N, C-alpha and C positions, 0 to 999 in steps of 0.2 A: 481606453481611459479617456475621460472627457476633459477638455480644456476649460469648461465652464463650471466644473465642480466647485463647491464651496466646502471648505473644511476649516475647523478651528485648530490651527497648528500649535504645538507646544513650543515651537521656535520658528523663526522665519524660514521659508523654503530656501535651501542653499542651492548653489549652482549645480551640485551633483544630482540633486533631486530633479531639477529641471531637465538635466541631461537624461536621467532615467525615464522621465515622462516622455521625452522625445523619442527615445529608443523603443519604449513600449508602444507608442502610437505608430511607429514605423513598422515594427514587427507584428503587432497584434492590433490592427485597426478596429477589429470587432472583438469584443471580450469573449465571445462564445463561438462565433462562426468563423472558420478559417477561410472557406471559399464556397461559392454556390455553383453547382453544376446542373445546368438545365433547370434552374429554379429550385433545386433541392439543396438545402444548406448542409454543409459538412462541418461538424463541430470540432473544435480543437480537442475536446475531451475524447471524442471518438477516434481521432487520428492518433492520439497518444496511447489510447488503449490498444489500437492496432499495432503500434510500434512495440508495445510491451509484449504482445503475443508473438510478434515476429522475432523479438529477441529470444524468447523462450524456444522458438522453433530452431533457431540457430545454435543456441548454447547447450540445450539438453543433450543432444548426441555427442557433443564435445566434452561435456562434463562427466559423462557416464563412466569413463575410464578410471576416474578417481574412486569409484565404488565397484570396480570390476565387472561392470555390466557390458553386455554385447547386444543391446537392443538394435533393431533395424529402424531406419527412418520412418517406415510405415507404422511401427509400434508407437513411436513418439508422436506422430501425427494423430493417431487415434487418442492417445493420452491428452494431447493438447486440445483437441476438439472438445473432449469432456471437461477439461479445465476451463475453457472459454465459457461453456455453459454454466459451470459452477461459479465462476466469477460474476457473470452477468446476473444469473438468477439469484445466487446467494447474496450478492451485493445489494440488489434491488429489494429483495424480500427482507433483508436485514434492516434496511432503512425504513421500510414500511412498518415492520413489526416492532422495531426497537425505538424509533424516533417519532413516527407520525401515525400510530395505529388508529387514532380517532378520526383523523382527517380522511385516511384512505378507506376506513369503514364506511364513511359517509359518501366518499367519491371513489368507489372501487375501480372504475374504468381508468382513473388517473394512475393506477399502478403501472399501466402499460406505457405511460408517457415518460419514458426514461430521458428523453431529450430535454425535459424540464428540470433535470437534475435530481439527485437523491440516490446516492449509493453509499453503503456502509462497508468499510473494510472488514469489520468483524464478521458480517454476514458473508462476505467474499471468502474469508478463511474457512468458514463452515462449508460453503458451497464447494470449494476446491477439495476439502477433506473428503466430503461425501463422493465427489466425482472420482477421486483416487481409489476409494474403497470399491466403488462399483467397477471401475475399469480394471482393477488389479485382481479381480476374482480369478482364481486359478494360478496367480503369480504372487501369492502373498509373501513369499520369501524375499521378493524384491521391493516390497512396499516401503520399508524404511530407507533403503538405498535410493529409491526414486525420490522420496521426501527430502533426503539430504541434498541431492543435486538440484531439486526444484526450487529450493529456497533462494538460491542465488538469482535466477531470473525473476522470481517473485518479488524480491527486494528491489530489483531494478525497475520492475513494472510499477511498484508502489511509488517509487521516485517520479516516474513519468506521470502517474496519476496526480501527484502533488503539484507537478508543473502545470497540469491542467487547472488545478485549483488556483494557482497563482495567476495564470492568464485570466481566468474568470473572476479574479479578485474575490474569492470566497474563502471561508475558513481562516480568516485573518485573526490577528491577535488582539490583546488588550492594549490600551493606550500606553505609549512609551515616549520618553524624551531622548532616547538613544539616537545617534546620528543616522542610523540606517532605518529609522521608522519610515513607513510608507503611507501614502494617502489612498483612501478608498472612497469611491464615489458615494456621496450621500451619507458618509460616516464622519462624525466629528473626531478631531484629533488624529495625530499620527499613530499608526498601529504597528505592533510587532509583525514582521513578515513571517508568520508561523508556517506558511506553506513552504517557504524557502528553508526554514529550519528543518522541516520534515523531509525535504529533499536530501539535505545533508545527512540526516538521521538514516534514511533508507540506503543511501550510497555507502555510508559507513558500515551498516549491517551487511550489505552485499560483499564488501571488501573483507570484513572479518570472517564471514561464513565461507567465502572462497578460500581464504588462507587456512581455515580449519579443515575444509574439505580436502585440500591438497596435502595436509600434514600427514606424514607417515605415522601409522599407529592410531589415527583418530577412529573412534568407535562408530560403528554404523548406527545411525539414529541420533548421534550426538550433534551433528550439524543442524538438523531440523530442530532439536531441542534448544540449541544455542540461538537460532533465529527467533523462536518464540519468546525466549527470555529477553533477548535484546530489544526486540520490537515492543514487547509488553512493557518493560521498564522505561524505555525511552519515550514511548507514547504516553505512558502514565505521567511522566514528568513534564512533557511538552503541553499537556492539557492545562497546566497552571497558567500558561502564557496565552492560551487561545480564548477568544471571545466565546461566550457560552450562550447561544440562543435558546438552548433547552434547559438552562438553569443548572442548579446544583441539587444533589440529593442529600438530605440531612439524615445521617445515621446516628445522631445523638453525640457520639464521641468524635465524629468527624463528618465533614461534608465532602462529597465527591461528585465529579461530573459524570454524566451518563457514559461518556467515553472511557473514563477510568474504571467505572464499575464493569463495563463489558470487557475491559482489558485484563482484569484480574484472572479470569479463567485461562487466558492465553499464557499468563505468567506461570500459573499453576501447572498447566499442561506442559510447558517448556521445561519446568523444573523436574516434573515426573519423567519426561522423556530423556532428559539429561542423565538422571540417576539410573533409569532403566538401561540406557546405552552403556553406562559405565559398569554395570553389573552383569550385562549380557555376555554369556560365555560364547566364544567363537565369533564375536561380533567386531573384531578388529580389522580395520582396513589397512592395506599396505600402501595407501597414498597414491601418488601420481603414477606409479608403475602399472597400475591397472590390473594387478594380479591378486587383488584382495580376496579373501575367503569369507564366506558367510555361513552361518548356521553351525 
């Protein structure tokens, strides 16, 4: 954050905001680069992505007992490798195709410049789903069980990604007069810290999904459906507080943001999966005992 930024505040900068600025300068002297090694910049966003993947590597083998799985560490490493590719390729291509298709059509080589930013969570979801389907060939019976345990580290990874957005001071909100409004370099007025709201949202989703996963009698596939429902509905609502660089889409009866439009299929998929899990015969888990039956 820059001490020379100029912003038109809705109220005088209070002592707590000055303290926040000092803390941010101490912790994140560069908004994007954490450290340079032999001249190569290591970005905060990349570090946080790596932390998210490391969390998944640690948590997945420990969570599998809640769905009666007995996968080996090597199985999860294979799954995680595919998931990493799904997140990176899906997230990048999602941004390219959903948000900036004209620009990247004119500058195709820029698609590879991921260090310049531009990832879409909706594309990441699609990429992870495709990776799961490919990796799970021959083990289809375990697909929904893996989806159930995967959503907990996924939600935590999303929270880490939003922390990266906050450090980079991007995806900020609309102007606000609330006392926790934040200053953004080159942007007038105090803004909603929507990246922080999103971190809270994702942590809440992780907690609720973990509680559901552990609950005795929870249906296989239900936790994944719950994740999609919670993420979709909370993301849909949060969009109203976010600044919209890509504008609004007018449908006549209502105007929606691109993020809201892309979130509707997630809500529909979550609802369908929740209903399917509830009706699925023999799909009940025995919870934390790890002796659940499937099929």
